[in-house]
C-alpha positions, -999 to +999 in steps of 0.1 A: +000+000+000+015+033-010+015+066+010-014+081-010-036+051-004-027+052+033-036+089+036-068+084+017-079+056+040-071+077+070-091+106+057-121+083+050-118+069+085-118+104+101-147+115+079-167+085+089-159+091+126-171+127+124-202+117+105-212+091+131-201+111+162-230+119+185-230+149+208-250+147+240-262+179+256-281+185+288-307+213+286-318+228+319-351+246+315-378+250+342-405+231+360-421+203+341-455+220+342-442+252+325-441+263+289-403+266+291-400+229+298-422+222+268-399+245+247-370+224+259-386+192+247-393+209+213-357+221+210-345+186+218-367+172+190-356+199+166-319+193+174-323+156+168-341+161+135-320+190+123-287+171+128-300+136+118-294+124+153-260+140+156-270+160+186-291+144+214-305+168+240-317+156+274-341+181+291-339+185+328-365+201+351-353+229+373-367+252+400-359+284+380-334+306+363-313+314+394-307+276+400-298+272+363-271+299+366-258+285+399-253+250+385-227+264+361-203+259+390-206+221+389-215+214+352-193+204+323-191+211+286-225+196+277-245+221+299-270+244+282-295+264+303-321+291+300-323+324+320-330+361+314-299+378+301-301+403+330-293+375+355-259+368+338-247+403+345-259+400+381-241+367+386-209+380+371-210+411+393-221+392+424-252+414+428-288+408+440-296+371+444-259+363+437-246+386+464-219+366+483-221+338+459-196+349+432-177+323+414-152+324+386-173+299+366-199+327+360-174+346+339-173+316+315-210+319+306-217+326+270-250+330+251-262+309+221-297+322+210-328+339+223-360+320+231-396+332+238-398+359+265-412+353+300-447+366+300-465+375+333-499+360+338-521+370+368-548+344+366-580+346+386-610+323+386-643+336+372-658+325+406-636+351+424-653+380+406-620+397+402-616+418+370-587+441+379-558+443+404-577+463+430-601+433+432-573+411+445-575+427+479-587+401+505-583+373+480-560+342+482-533+341+456-507+316+448-473+330+438-452+299+440-416+298+454-382+307+441-391+314+405-390+346+385-428+346+384-430+344+422-406+372+427-421+394+400-456+387+412-446+398+448-430+429+434-461+438+414-484+434+445-461+459+463-460+483+434-498+483+431-505+489+468-515+453+476-487+443+499-502+428+530-537+430+515-536+396+497-535+362+514-505+343+499-512+305+496-485+281+507-490+258+477-466+247+450-472+263+416-475+228+401-508+224+421-522+258+410-548+246+386-562+220+411-562+245+439-580+270+418-606+244+407-614+233+443-616+269+455-585+267+477-572+298+460-588+326+440-559+330+416-523+323+408-493+341+392-472+324+366-445+335+342-441+316+309-444+324+272-479+324+260-499+302+256-488+289+290-499+253+296-512+258+331-532+288+320-546+268+291-557+241+315-572+265+340-591+283+313-605+251+299-614+234+332-623+262+356-630+294+337-605+322+344-597+358+337-561+369+330-557+404+344-545+433+322-521+460+333-527+496+324-500+518+310-492+533+344-488+499+360-465+487+331-444+518+336-440+510+373-428+475+366-400+487+343-406+457+321-414+453+284-451+456+274-465+426+257-500+419+243-515+384+244-540+383+215-577+377+221-586+340+217-553+328+230-571+312+260-606+297+263-631+325+271-606+353+263-626+377+242-602+406+243-564+413+242-545+410+275-519+437+282-491+424+304-453+425+308-424+403+296-388+396+302-364+384+275-349+349+279-320+332+261-301+299+260-266+299+274-237+276+279-200+281+290-167+283+273-162+247+282-184+237+253-165+233+220-169+259+193-181+232+169-209+221+192-220+256+200-220+264+163-241+233+155-266+241+183-270+277+172-273+269+135-298+241+140-319+262+163-324+290+138-329+266+109-356+247+128-373+277+144-399+282+116-409+245+118-411+247+156-434+277+151-458+257+130-463+234+160-461+259+188-469+296+182-446+310+209-417+304+186-431+328+160-421+357+182-384+347+181-366+366+154-334+386+148-349+415+168-346+395+200-309+393+196-305+428+210-319+415+243-287+394+247-264+419+266-236+395+274-209+377+254-219+351+228-201+318+226-174+318+198-192+290+181-224+310+180-205+341+168-192+320+139-228+313+128-240+348+132-211+361+111-219+336+084-255+349+081-244+385+082-258+394+116-243+426+130-231+418+166-226+444+193-193+450+210-208+435+242-218+403+224-183+398+211 
């Protein structure tokens, strides 16, 4: 066998190895009852289909965005997680919920792509008679524990003059629909991209109203205004005006550039198809890239440069 034949055989062997290599990724999302968990499942399916089985994603349940960020300290190169971009800055600066919990691992966090924004839902049963925030006074409301929705819901009650005037139920958010149905609570607060599964279930089985915020209330929250179109939920005859918070998928520099590139490229190539099955993906477009205020992974940067997307200095 001459040298040329040997080199050709080696090249074929390497190509075959690459073609049959399978990358395994862990995707940490949210509680299994949330829309974000469902999104994780959809991303896993999209990655498998878009790479012909070359990338296999395992979806893990989590207690929320803060936990997802904290787990960076103990995770490896296969870790992908979701969180609002604002939390990355807080973690890297050791501020707010990360005060006293700084870790060098936080500086290795890099973004991949945006996903649907967190959308606030203040859900009350029709039986409660509540139609606006002032009507929550004296009612029993479930905020949940530890999640963005719980913290944001508590903040809104304070902003709107309801602190201490609402009974807060000591029930897990996963039990919200059952608790609403049996009259244990008058309403619950949840944050997830619309249409949110637990709100769909509550609207279909109990009959609910999702409260709208007025312009003054939206201004007080300092969040982004979002309109949930009429007809999104059973019995919803008019638009719902609420607030949202951008969310993105992140990993760390431990992930190889090639894997990060493949994840980012496949996500965008499969996004339209995902939108056909679940409408929350239709709101994800190039415009949401501006919500990512921290550094992108070099593998993701490679893809965005290929498609001609203009990155900011902060993202580089």
